[in-house]
C-alpha positions, 0 to 999 in steps of 0.5 A: 507270752513268748513261752505260750507262743512257742508252745502253740507253734510246737503243738501246730508242728506236731499236728502235721504228723499223725499218731500211730493210732490213725494209720490204716492197716497195711501202711508203713510209717516212721516214728518221729517221736514218743510222747514222754507225757504218756504213761506208756512212753517208757515201756514203748521205748523199751520195746523198740519205739524210737525216732527213725524206726519204721513201723507197719500197721498189720491189722486192728481188732474188730472193734478197733482196739488193739492194733497189731504193728510190726517193728524191728522184726517182731509183731506187737499188739498195742492199745490205741491209747498207747499208739496215741503216744507215738507220732509218725510220718507216713511212708510213701 
């Protein structure tokens, strides 16, 4: 029982932070975590996504997929499904 309660608490905490795919163009955000259950997680971490990294959403394609982000001095296009693996904290 306590394991289930801990999982629910963890999920509630994660929901207080948006996913990168939810951030509008022009806004900056800081990576909180990369979901290692997502198939693209290792690839994202190899490309520089990690806790504490600042990301700016540049724009999204006309139908919303992919989105263009800037991190560590370069621009990168991501599918929204990949961006869903990145939990962020929105900058002020």
